[in-house]
Backbone as XML, in Angstrom:
<?xml version="1.0"?>
<chain id="A" units="angstrom">
  <residue number="1" name="MET">
    <atom name="N" x="0.464" y="3.462" z="26.769"/>
    <atom name="CA" x="-0.125" y="4.678" z="26.983"/>
    <atom name="C" x="1.098" y="5.612" z="27.274"/>
  </residue>
  <residue number="2" name="GLY">
    <atom name="N" x="1.064" y="6.786" z="26.738"/>
    <atom name="CA" x="2.130" y="7.737" z="26.822"/>
    <atom name="C" x="1.521" y="8.961" z="27.456"/>
  </residue>
  <residue number="3" name="ARG">
    <atom name="N" x="2.403" y="9.713" z="28.089"/>
    <atom name="CA" x="2.143" y="11.169" z="28.629"/>
    <atom name="C" x="2.724" y="12.195" z="27.719"/>
  </residue>
  <residue number="4" name="VAL">
    <atom name="N" x="2.006" y="13.235" z="27.315"/>
    <atom name="CA" x="2.539" y="14.167" z="26.545"/>
    <atom name="C" x="2.822" y="15.285" z="27.318"/>
  </residue>
  <residue number="5" name="ARG">
    <atom name="N" x="4.116" y="15.968" z="27.012"/>
    <atom name="CA" x="4.366" y="17.235" z="27.608"/>
    <atom name="C" x="4.725" y="18.267" z="26.587"/>
  </residue>
  <residue number="6" name="GLY">
    <atom name="N" x="4.529" y="19.631" z="26.799"/>
    <atom name="CA" x="4.711" y="20.553" z="25.846"/>
    <atom name="C" x="3.513" y="21.410" z="25.565"/>
  </residue>
  <residue number="7" name="THR">
    <atom name="N" x="3.776" y="22.572" z="25.058"/>
    <atom name="CA" x="2.515" y="23.453" z="25.008"/>
    <atom name="C" x="1.650" y="23.031" z="23.702"/>
  </residue>
  <residue number="8" name="LEU">
    <atom name="N" x="2.341" y="22.645" z="22.647"/>
    <atom name="CA" x="1.576" y="22.385" z="21.419"/>
    <atom name="C" x="0.759" y="21.145" z="21.713"/>
  </residue>
  <residue number="9" name="ALA">
    <atom name="N" x="1.342" y="20.120" z="22.292"/>
    <atom name="CA" x="0.639" y="18.646" z="22.454"/>
    <atom name="C" x="-0.485" y="18.986" z="23.556"/>
  </residue>
  <residue number="10" name="SER">
    <atom name="N" x="-0.372" y="19.796" z="24.455"/>
    <atom name="CA" x="-1.476" y="20.143" z="25.528"/>
    <atom name="C" x="-2.661" y="20.683" z="24.875"/>
  </residue>
  <residue number="11" name="ALA">
    <atom name="N" x="-2.599" y="21.279" z="23.649"/>
    <atom name="CA" x="-3.725" y="21.787" z="23.036"/>
    <atom name="C" x="-4.398" y="20.754" z="22.288"/>
  </residue>
  <residue number="12" name="ILE">
    <atom name="N" x="-3.939" y="19.682" z="21.944"/>
    <atom name="CA" x="-4.482" y="18.515" z="21.260"/>
    <atom name="C" x="-5.496" y="17.684" z="22.070"/>
  </residue>
  <residue number="13" name="GLU">
    <atom name="N" x="-6.573" y="17.431" z="21.624"/>
    <atom name="CA" x="-7.583" y="16.540" z="22.411"/>
    <atom name="C" x="-8.398" y="15.876" z="21.245"/>
  </residue>
  <residue number="14" name="GLY">
    <atom name="N" x="-8.565" y="14.672" z="21.283"/>
    <atom name="CA" x="-9.460" y="13.844" z="20.410"/>
    <atom name="C" x="-8.607" y="12.861" z="19.655"/>
  </residue>
  <residue number="15" name="ARG">
    <atom name="N" x="-8.968" y="12.601" z="18.381"/>
    <atom name="CA" x="-8.423" y="11.453" z="17.673"/>
    <atom name="C" x="-7.741" y="12.169" z="16.378"/>
  </residue>
  <residue number="16" name="ILE">
    <atom name="N" x="-6.449" y="11.510" z="16.216"/>
    <atom name="CA" x="-5.702" y="11.931" z="15.065"/>
    <atom name="C" x="-5.186" y="10.584" z="14.499"/>
  </residue>
  <residue number="17" name="GLY">
    <atom name="N" x="-5.772" y="10.238" z="13.282"/>
    <atom name="CA" x="-5.316" y="8.838" z="12.723"/>
    <atom name="C" x="-5.675" y="7.863" z="13.790"/>
  </residue>
  <residue number="18" name="ASN">
    <atom name="N" x="-4.613" y="6.875" z="14.166"/>
    <atom name="CA" x="-5.087" y="5.803" z="15.089"/>
    <atom name="C" x="-4.531" y="6.132" z="16.562"/>
  </residue>
  <residue number="19" name="LEU">
    <atom name="N" x="-4.252" y="7.429" z="16.728"/>
    <atom name="CA" x="-3.913" y="7.987" z="18.108"/>
    <atom name="C" x="-5.047" y="8.711" z="18.739"/>
  </residue>
  <residue number="20" name="ILE">
    <atom name="N" x="-5.283" y="8.451" z="20.021"/>
    <atom name="CA" x="-6.249" y="9.218" z="20.789"/>
    <atom name="C" x="-5.553" y="9.964" z="21.868"/>
  </residue>
  <residue number="21" name="PHE">
    <atom name="N" x="-5.928" y="11.256" z="21.854"/>
    <atom name="CA" x="-5.343" y="12.324" z="22.818"/>
    <atom name="C" x="-6.365" y="12.538" z="23.894"/>
  </residue>
  <residue number="22" name="TYR">
    <atom name="N" x="-6.231" y="12.510" z="25.179"/>
    <atom name="CA" x="-7.246" y="12.878" z="26.103"/>
    <atom name="C" x="-6.529" y="13.426" z="27.347"/>
  </residue>
  <residue number="23" name="LYS">
    <atom name="N" x="-7.277" y="14.143" z="28.186"/>
    <atom name="CA" x="-6.772" y="14.859" z="29.409"/>
    <atom name="C" x="-7.503" y="14.231" z="30.636"/>
  </residue>
  <residue number="24" name="VAL">
    <atom name="N" x="-6.468" y="14.049" z="31.594"/>
    <atom name="CA" x="-7.016" y="13.558" z="33.013"/>
    <atom name="C" x="-6.264" y="14.457" z="33.981"/>
  </residue>
  <residue number="25" name="ASP">
    <atom name="N" x="-7.136" y="15.254" z="34.775"/>
    <atom name="CA" x="-6.594" y="16.131" z="35.656"/>
    <atom name="C" x="-5.582" y="17.185" z="35.132"/>
  </residue>
  <residue number="26" name="GLY">
    <atom name="N" x="-5.853" y="17.661" z="33.958"/>
    <atom name="CA" x="-4.864" y="18.669" z="33.340"/>
    <atom name="C" x="-3.721" y="18.102" z="32.667"/>
  </residue>
  <residue number="27" name="VAL">
    <atom name="N" x="-3.632" y="16.770" z="32.624"/>
    <atom name="CA" x="-2.391" y="16.188" z="31.962"/>
    <atom name="C" x="-2.794" y="15.423" z="30.735"/>
  </residue>
  <residue number="28" name="THR">
    <atom name="N" x="-2.195" y="15.703" z="29.577"/>
    <atom name="CA" x="-2.646" y="15.012" z="28.307"/>
    <atom name="C" x="-1.902" y="13.832" z="28.168"/>
  </residue>
  <residue number="29" name="TYR">
    <atom name="N" x="-2.628" y="12.674" z="27.867"/>
    <atom name="CA" x="-2.155" y="11.371" z="27.480"/>
    <atom name="C" x="-2.546" y="10.919" z="26.138"/>
  </residue>
  <residue number="30" name="VAL">
    <atom name="N" x="-1.794" y="10.062" z="25.536"/>
    <atom name="CA" x="-2.104" y="9.613" z="24.141"/>
    <atom name="C" x="-1.945" y="8.144" z="24.234"/>
  </residue>
  <residue number="31" name="ARG">
    <atom name="N" x="-2.822" y="7.469" z="23.403"/>
    <atom name="CA" x="-2.959" y="6.001" z="23.279"/>
    <atom name="C" x="-3.346" y="5.638" z="21.866"/>
  </residue>
  <residue number="32" name="SER">
    <atom name="N" x="-3.050" y="4.447" z="21.576"/>
    <atom name="CA" x="-3.475" y="3.953" z="20.158"/>
    <atom name="C" x="-4.989" y="3.579" z="20.176"/>
  </residue>
  <residue number="33" name="ALA">
    <atom name="N" x="-5.635" y="3.727" z="19.108"/>
    <atom name="CA" x="-6.987" y="3.386" z="19.026"/>
    <atom name="C" x="-7.063" y="1.856" z="18.899"/>
  </residue>
  <residue number="34" name="PRO">
    <atom name="N" x="-8.152" y="1.152" z="19.455"/>
    <atom name="CA" x="-8.270" y="-0.165" z="19.502"/>
    <atom name="C" x="-8.435" y="-0.663" z="17.970"/>
  </residue>
  <residue number="35" name="GLY">
    <atom name="N" x="-7.999" y="-1.996" z="17.778"/>
    <atom name="CA" x="-8.284" y="-2.355" z="16.360"/>
    <atom name="C" x="-9.768" y="-2.683" z="16.112"/>
  </residue>
  <residue number="36" name="LYS">
    <atom name="N" x="-10.015" y="-3.028" z="14.829"/>
    <atom name="CA" x="-11.396" y="-3.203" z="14.375"/>
    <atom name="C" x="-11.844" y="-4.569" z="14.998"/>
  </residue>
  <residue number="37" name="GLN">
    <atom name="N" x="-13.149" y="-4.738" z="15.328"/>
    <atom name="CA" x="-13.800" y="-5.885" z="15.974"/>
    <atom name="C" x="-14.535" y="-6.577" z="14.789"/>
  </residue>
  <residue number="38" name="SER">
    <atom name="N" x="-14.426" y="-7.896" z="14.726"/>
    <atom name="CA" x="-15.197" y="-8.550" z="13.721"/>
    <atom name="C" x="-16.486" y="-9.234" z="14.542"/>
  </residue>
  <residue number="39" name="LYS">
    <atom name="N" x="-17.492" y="-9.434" z="13.794"/>
    <atom name="CA" x="-18.664" y="-10.023" z="14.290"/>
    <atom name="C" x="-18.538" y="-11.456" z="14.370"/>
  </residue>
  <residue number="40" name="ALA">
    <atom name="N" x="-19.086" y="-12.205" z="15.348"/>
    <atom name="CA" x="-19.177" y="-13.648" z="15.440"/>
    <atom name="C" x="-20.087" y="-14.044" z="14.251"/>
  </residue>
  <residue number="41" name="LYS">
    <atom name="N" x="-19.785" y="-15.190" z="13.717"/>
    <atom name="CA" x="-20.554" y="-15.787" z="12.604"/>
    <atom name="C" x="-22.043" y="-16.125" z="12.867"/>
  </residue>
  <residue number="42" name="ASN">
    <atom name="N" x="-22.077" y="-16.608" z="14.137"/>
    <atom name="CA" x="-23.293" y="-16.964" z="14.668"/>
    <atom name="C" x="-24.219" y="-15.930" z="15.311"/>
  </residue>
  <residue number="43" name="GLY">
    <atom name="N" x="-23.553" y="-14.737" z="15.562"/>
    <atom name="CA" x="-24.338" y="-13.644" z="16.125"/>
    <atom name="C" x="-24.189" y="-13.731" z="17.717"/>
  </residue>
  <residue number="44" name="ILE">
    <atom name="N" x="-23.418" y="-14.672" z="18.324"/>
    <atom name="CA" x="-23.450" y="-14.748" z="19.708"/>
    <atom name="C" x="-21.882" y="-14.317" z="20.019"/>
  </residue>
  <residue number="45" name="LYS">
    <atom name="N" x="-21.912" y="-13.463" z="21.142"/>
    <atom name="CA" x="-20.596" y="-12.911" z="21.504"/>
    <atom name="C" x="-19.788" y="-13.968" z="22.294"/>
  </residue>
  <residue number="46" name="GLY">
    <atom name="N" x="-18.505" y="-14.096" z="21.947"/>
    <atom name="CA" x="-17.753" y="-15.110" z="22.791"/>
    <atom name="C" x="-17.256" y="-14.512" z="24.047"/>
  </residue>
  <residue number="47" name="LYS">
    <atom name="N" x="-16.725" y="-15.438" z="24.793"/>
    <atom name="CA" x="-16.108" y="-15.096" z="26.113"/>
    <atom name="C" x="-14.823" y="-14.383" z="26.086"/>
  </residue>
</chain>
């Protein structure tokens, strides 16, 4: 997770490509989106 500083980056919120921008207490953070999940073959979720 990274913290974004600057006026342009503080205006960004949401998803761009595989990056997710979000705000917590007025501070903008960026993280990568999780990878795709595959379904279990038998339909039961693993531990």
